[in-house]
Steps between C-alpha positions, in 0.01 A plus 500: 500500500434801281712812542468854367769749601478848649189691400324809626231400749144470367176357643634144467778585742246487783332170405670197653304200363777241537769747396827625642546877476845650549544876526823690438585816696776747415558716803656786305162537322278472807432860603123481444444188710737632767280809524192277539658295777401761757136409433539126437728392783368435849634681806713196587636476145591870499678457832697208363594700189621788716744274683709434189826693519561525124258673264517217244387247763212729599403533133521127428281410796243778450467451124492119511244481781282771342502330159427162656197646679380679186527184288331280760233765546417494129493120497264494800303814402601675821670834569874454542497642853254225601750226417638365828768242568576248768831317538588141575757420768776517239396849388330411172201731433151376412173677440277551803159328480520426131193331351703348217852364492752747363871432532765768458865575557730798443871563453726796427866569435678801356259693279261209437210347687269208420152410621366149428130418545298184431181322601652154445748426777773652714747695288848637562695761304848646527705760315864579568738757359834347407770566759837368394639504855257220592614240248752316714531136590467584870162668453381218275598242763306695762174535307495225233459123522796269437381429145453870428845585637659233280324634190579862585872428548507311168386805302732706285585838649278678247202284605532531876317831542187381323526151647526634855195724469304234312543283808440780749171625350362151440571392858358822644182460293451146632537579870271802457234285332512243780464791742730380777796726434847386599356237731543287186870409486641616167688173452179294508399575141670537163429730205668513161744786446714438190435781247306366203378186677138423587363701793373251758457405862692175500455350843362586844609323816305708752248310717215374278558749218606374156587660168193345337241743369711815521558723198812719514563764234737788440361849435650721231591831661759771441862424423703459818219326689374145550143410593287189546161383621370164616150363553364160595301452180563379148215631284458876491569812297750769599442868428768764549392859564697816555379759747758778527 
């Protein structure tokens, strides 16, 4: 796997060709795309955005959905407002009537958002802002597998914040890639979490799914955040683009 880190988008950003493209959003620098959202978003999407109580949630949704549609539009040579989505029974969006397979996923937390797109296989991405109030044994026992809980509790105090969010983002990315949400019990698969250790999906014990063939990787983002993506493929290039 070849990796080049954050670059300004160029023509290659819209060519898939067995690549993974990951886009970084900073919501405090998103005024221009927020202004465009009134043109890009559908009536239903605008109505959904209007239902958010807090302005930051409205901004995250409007900016992320607008950028996703703009990027997909450029990849497919279509106007952004012509990009339409359908949703599976677990709520995962897919392109309507696509002539070629394009897989995508989005995530946002705090001031950062991520969009992951590929033509290879289903992909999942997650970003989380560190929240120290979450790093407790009780929360770990609720959301982590037995192996993950044991490893988390074994960490030194100065490693627990990173270890917790390593685990959280890697698990979120996996269930988002599979596309079945929390219908997948969180204790039926294990990811690595120890800071400095190899990033990997270790084992899956959910129905016929296995850990074979999956590639799990962290994403370098701003200090105070953790991020990861996963895809069921082994040979590909990853390109990291910044948008706003």
